[in-house]
Legacy VTK file of the C-alpha trace (Angstrom):
# vtk DataFile Version 3.0
C-alpha trace
ASCII
DATASET POLYDATA
POINTS 286 float
125.821 -149.185 7.785
129.076 -147.833 6.335
131.973 -150.159 5.647
134.610 -150.207 8.363
138.247 -149.959 7.296
140.881 -151.817 9.269
144.656 -152.039 8.910
147.653 -153.151 10.930
150.383 -151.128 12.600
152.799 -151.716 9.700
150.862 -149.092 7.729
152.689 -146.525 9.915
149.797 -144.078 10.111
149.517 -141.740 13.082
146.794 -141.904 15.729
145.440 -138.687 14.242
144.785 -140.464 10.968
143.172 -143.438 12.689
140.878 -141.169 14.691
140.051 -138.659 11.959
139.188 -141.310 9.377
137.646 -143.839 11.797
140.156 -146.588 10.967
140.572 -149.635 13.177
144.189 -150.660 13.742
145.472 -154.050 14.902
149.080 -154.033 16.202
151.891 -156.423 15.405
154.256 -157.344 18.242
157.792 -156.181 19.028
160.147 -158.207 21.247
162.839 -156.195 23.056
164.870 -157.049 26.177
162.897 -160.283 26.604
159.618 -158.374 26.784
156.698 -158.196 24.345
155.141 -154.926 23.251
152.204 -154.134 20.994
153.455 -151.891 18.225
152.248 -148.275 18.505
150.123 -148.891 21.600
152.773 -150.182 24.053
156.080 -148.923 22.695
157.384 -145.790 21.000
159.407 -146.385 17.827
162.186 -144.119 19.135
162.699 -146.565 22.016
163.381 -149.288 19.467
165.742 -147.112 17.410
167.714 -146.067 20.485
168.022 -149.717 21.488
169.301 -150.607 18.007
171.891 -147.842 18.203
173.092 -149.503 21.402
173.562 -152.773 19.527
170.336 -154.539 20.503
168.377 -156.599 17.967
164.603 -156.357 18.459
162.425 -159.055 16.921
158.878 -158.863 15.606
155.904 -161.189 15.288
152.606 -161.126 13.435
149.067 -160.641 14.682
147.664 -163.768 16.333
144.860 -165.833 14.771
142.772 -165.340 17.923
142.964 -161.558 17.588
141.813 -161.627 13.977
139.016 -164.068 14.691
137.684 -161.983 17.576
137.665 -158.778 15.499
136.172 -160.368 12.387
133.484 -162.107 14.445
132.484 -158.872 16.164
131.776 -157.223 12.801
130.009 -160.295 11.444
127.704 -160.358 14.472
126.589 -156.765 13.948
126.359 -157.171 10.154
128.808 -154.357 9.480
130.961 -154.723 6.350
134.699 -154.821 7.084
137.673 -154.370 4.757
141.049 -155.286 6.254
143.941 -153.770 4.290
147.028 -155.794 5.171
150.781 -155.310 5.268
152.596 -157.128 2.451
152.439 -160.922 2.531
156.015 -160.887 1.224
157.226 -159.338 4.476
154.959 -160.884 7.112
152.641 -163.827 7.688
149.956 -161.495 9.012
147.945 -161.487 5.792
147.910 -165.293 5.550
146.715 -165.566 9.145
143.945 -163.067 8.478
142.816 -165.019 5.394
142.563 -168.206 7.428
140.447 -166.460 10.042
138.295 -164.879 7.328
137.437 -168.382 6.112
136.626 -169.602 9.615
134.379 -166.631 10.384
132.557 -166.902 7.047
131.904 -170.588 7.733
130.127 -169.536 10.906
128.560 -166.350 9.488
127.948 -167.019 5.758
126.405 -163.593 5.192
129.343 -161.668 6.665
130.726 -158.979 4.341
134.414 -159.352 5.033
137.325 -158.618 2.685
141.007 -159.242 3.460
143.360 -157.575 0.964
147.079 -158.158 0.510
148.435 -154.759 -0.543
151.974 -156.085 -1.072
152.874 -152.664 0.310
154.542 -151.474 3.495
154.757 -148.430 5.751
153.130 -145.285 4.360
152.816 -147.021 0.985
150.164 -149.112 2.695
149.017 -146.165 4.804
148.165 -143.994 1.795
145.970 -146.784 0.455
144.272 -147.179 3.836
143.510 -143.447 3.972
142.056 -143.579 0.456
139.848 -146.513 1.456
138.682 -144.786 4.629
137.604 -141.710 2.675
135.672 -143.903 0.259
133.994 -145.621 3.212
133.010 -142.272 4.734
131.422 -141.346 1.406
129.314 -144.505 1.547
131.159 -146.720 -0.955
130.393 -150.432 -0.749
132.931 -152.972 0.510
133.213 -154.404 -3.010
133.917 -151.004 -4.551
136.462 -150.170 -1.847
138.221 -153.500 -2.320
138.462 -152.958 -6.064
139.867 -149.448 -5.646
142.324 -150.578 -2.972
143.614 -153.413 -5.140
144.143 -150.998 -8.030
146.094 -148.491 -5.933
148.166 -151.214 -4.304
149.245 -152.523 -7.701
150.660 -149.118 -8.663
152.217 -147.974 -5.364
155.947 -147.336 -5.655
158.329 -147.728 -2.699
161.770 -146.132 -3.078
163.900 -146.175 0.041
167.399 -146.132 1.472
168.973 -147.283 4.710
171.574 -145.418 6.721
173.512 -148.484 7.854
173.839 -151.727 5.914
174.386 -153.557 9.205
170.646 -153.701 9.877
169.919 -155.243 6.483
172.751 -157.678 7.168
171.138 -158.772 10.428
167.895 -159.368 8.589
169.622 -161.416 5.894
169.073 -158.784 3.177
172.751 -158.393 2.236
175.859 -160.552 2.647
178.581 -159.835 5.214
181.009 -158.985 2.402
178.568 -156.566 0.755
177.874 -154.835 4.070
181.605 -154.538 4.877
182.587 -153.199 1.447
179.553 -150.918 1.354
180.509 -149.365 4.687
184.114 -148.827 3.614
183.114 -147.185 0.349
180.263 -145.186 1.895
177.802 -146.963 -0.358
174.167 -145.986 0.119
171.755 -148.561 -1.282
168.469 -147.663 -2.946
165.857 -150.386 -2.709
162.270 -150.812 -3.822
159.400 -153.246 -3.343
158.597 -155.727 -6.078
155.700 -158.140 -5.658
155.664 -157.305 -1.977
159.348 -158.046 -1.340
162.395 -155.833 -0.770
164.622 -155.703 -3.846
167.962 -153.810 -4.191
167.763 -151.284 -6.997
170.999 -149.280 -7.069
174.093 -148.450 -5.028
174.957 -144.766 -4.662
178.458 -143.648 -3.685
178.113 -140.882 -1.110
175.055 -139.415 0.566
174.981 -136.132 -1.438
173.880 -137.964 -4.587
171.239 -140.009 -2.799
168.169 -137.741 -2.702
168.720 -136.311 -6.211
168.835 -139.884 -7.548
165.681 -140.824 -5.613
163.916 -137.861 -7.256
165.150 -138.970 -10.670
163.684 -142.421 -10.069
160.462 -140.802 -8.878
160.275 -138.760 -12.089
161.005 -141.854 -14.224
158.382 -144.001 -12.550
155.684 -141.638 -11.310
152.944 -139.601 -12.906
150.443 -136.826 -12.210
152.163 -135.696 -9.000
150.058 -132.528 -8.801
147.038 -134.670 -7.973
148.813 -137.077 -5.625
149.504 -137.303 -1.939
153.156 -138.286 -1.611
154.270 -140.272 1.423
157.609 -140.102 3.218
158.486 -142.219 6.224
161.644 -142.159 8.315
163.301 -144.125 11.080
163.968 -141.333 13.591
165.417 -138.861 11.093
162.841 -136.114 10.663
165.382 -133.567 9.396
166.335 -135.619 6.344
162.678 -136.549 5.756
161.781 -132.847 5.701
164.732 -132.151 3.400
163.452 -134.754 0.939
159.909 -133.375 1.232
161.126 -129.851 0.396
162.947 -131.138 -2.695
159.812 -132.979 -3.846
157.565 -129.960 -3.293
159.908 -127.724 -5.273
160.335 -130.141 -8.175
156.927 -131.813 -8.510
154.381 -129.534 -6.753
152.332 -132.454 -5.322
148.885 -131.979 -3.839
150.190 -132.999 -0.419
153.205 -134.594 1.269
152.699 -136.703 4.391
155.659 -137.439 6.673
155.435 -140.133 9.361
157.899 -142.024 11.525
158.318 -145.688 10.639
156.800 -147.819 13.375
158.639 -150.285 15.568
157.851 -153.359 13.466
159.312 -152.208 10.150
161.928 -150.106 11.900
163.262 -153.151 13.746
164.384 -154.532 10.376
165.292 -151.334 8.505
167.193 -149.543 11.269
167.636 -145.901 12.325
168.138 -143.441 9.510
166.031 -145.231 6.925
164.171 -142.876 4.567
161.346 -144.116 2.340
159.374 -142.442 -0.442
155.943 -143.541 -1.732
153.967 -142.479 -4.805
151.689 -143.887 -7.490
152.932 -144.706 -10.972
149.384 -144.782 -12.363
146.479 -142.555 -11.315
144.017 -143.386 -14.081
141.380 -144.879 -11.774
LINES 1 287
286 0 1 2 3 4 5 6 7 8 9 10 11 12 13 14 15 16 17 18 19 20 21 22 23 24 25 26 27 28 29 30 31 32 33 34 35 36 37 38 39 40 41 42 43 44 45 46 47 48 49 50 51 52 53 54 55 56 57 58 59 60 61 62 63 64 65 66 67 68 69 70 71 72 73 74 75 76 77 78 79 80 81 82 83 84 85 86 87 88 89 90 91 92 93 94 95 96 97 98 99 100 101 102 103 104 105 106 107 108 109 110 111 112 113 114 115 116 117 118 119 120 121 122 123 124 125 126 127 128 129 130 131 132 133 134 135 136 137 138 139 140 141 142 143 144 145 146 147 148 149 150 151 152 153 154 155 156 157 158 159 160 161 162 163 164 165 166 167 168 169 170 171 172 173 174 175 176 177 178 179 180 181 182 183 184 185 186 187 188 189 190 191 192 193 194 195 196 197 198 199 200 201 202 203 204 205 206 207 208 209 210 211 212 213 214 215 216 217 218 219 220 221 222 223 224 225 226 227 228 229 230 231 232 233 234 235 236 237 238 239 240 241 242 243 244 245 246 247 248 249 250 251 252 253 254 255 256 257 258 259 260 261 262 263 264 265 266 267 268 269 270 271 272 273 274 275 276 277 278 279 280 281 282 283 284 285
């Protein structure tokens, strides 16, 4: 029996990817207007972005222990190997909850083949790894081999992104009130990345015209072997700028493929409308 690949909604893959590659997805939760919604399944990300533009502040919560235990137990009972590829532990408690439930299920089913992996990645950075794992699973790779390959890719996945409005990072405690105020006045556009699973400011760019060229410079400095890579771009309800960035990447680096997806409600609730993120590997040796 082939290994089943599972991820959470923070991987920001489309339903087409889940269906085509036979990936199981478990949703995180979005709280908006005093109601709870399951990310992807119950709410459209655009609804969240429109609400944020109106000044609302959606909240998010992780997957429940009960949900993980039920899913893990179902695979243990039928003796099917399962690899759960999780959203960064530096951004959510979802991974830690899954690890606790992995232990509980293995206590009850000692022979269960169950792996829970902290990618320390987010959005399509995680999604690209999930797709890679699903293709390995379809080719009959073992859960151990998939886990090893996933861990390798996760360690070398670069996240380079920018936000359109510092106010959303301010609400999430990512920048100070003074920095957000000054940044807005000076039309500062921050470039951030992910380091050890956490969001880290990288540079401040004055004016939006310099933003994408600088992101490509960073990509060239950090990346490698783009011709044999699938590059990921995700956006918070700004497909035009995402496509503009994709065209620049295709012209400069000639990658094997560029995937563009909308950022889901969970990550989008913290990043805000207009966020653009770029994902690529800085090591493709394995």
